Structures are given as structure tokens and as C-alpha cells.
C-alpha positions in Angstrom: 4.8 -18.8 -23.2 5.2 -22.4 -24.3 2.4 -24.9 -24.3 2.6 -28.7 -25.0 0.0 -28.7 -27.8 0.0 -30.6 -31.0 -0.1 -28.5 -34.2 -3.8 -28.6 -34.7 -4.5 -27.7 -31.0 -1.9 -24.9 -31.3 -3.9 -23.4 -34.2 -7.2 -23.6 -32.3 -5.6 -22.2 -29.1 -4.0 -19.3 -31.1 -7.4 -18.4 -32.6 -9.2 -18.5 -29.2 -6.4 -16.4 -27.6 -6.4 -13.9 -30.4 -10.2 -13.5 -30.3 -10.0 -12.7 -26.6 -12.0 -15.7 -25.5 -12.1 -16.6 -21.8 -12.9 -20.3 -22.2 -11.2 -23.0 -24.3 -13.7 -25.8 -24.8 -12.1 -29.2 -25.4 -12.4 -32.8 -24.3 -8.6 -33.2 -24.1 -7.6 -33.1 -20.4 -3.9 -32.5 -21.3 -4.9 -29.3 -23.2 -7.0 -28.1 -20.2 -4.0 -28.6 -17.9 -1.5 -27.0 -20.3 -3.5 -23.8 -20.8 -4.8 -23.2 -17.3 -2.3 -20.4 -16.6 -3.6 -18.5 -19.6 -7.3 -19.2 -19.7 -10.1 -21.4 -18.4 -10.3 -24.8 -20.2 -13.4 -26.9 -19.9 -15.1 -29.9 -21.3 -18.4 -29.2 -23.2 -20.5 -31.0 -20.7 -19.2 -28.9 -17.9 -20.7 -25.8 -19.5 -24.2 -27.3 -20.1 -27.0 -27.1 -17.6 
């Protein structure tokens, strides 16, 4: 599957995906949109209570 991620984001996403994580935490709205078919993307403040 192709994602429109820059090289550094691609490395981070590959690590998260390989580790079996369910959530990708980032402030980058474009990344959240691009990975939504594969896993849940969220901004840090969305996960804090």
C-alpha cells in the first residue's frame, strides 16, 4: 500500500506498523489522513484526558 509520507515519516510509520501499534500519534494532519485506512492516527492532545 502506498502512502504519501516524507522519508522520516515513512520510517516512523514503518516502525509503528511493524510493532503492531493501533495508534499513530502525530500533529501532521496530512499523515493522519494518509494512514487512516491502515490504522488510527491522532494528535497527542486527542489522547489526553
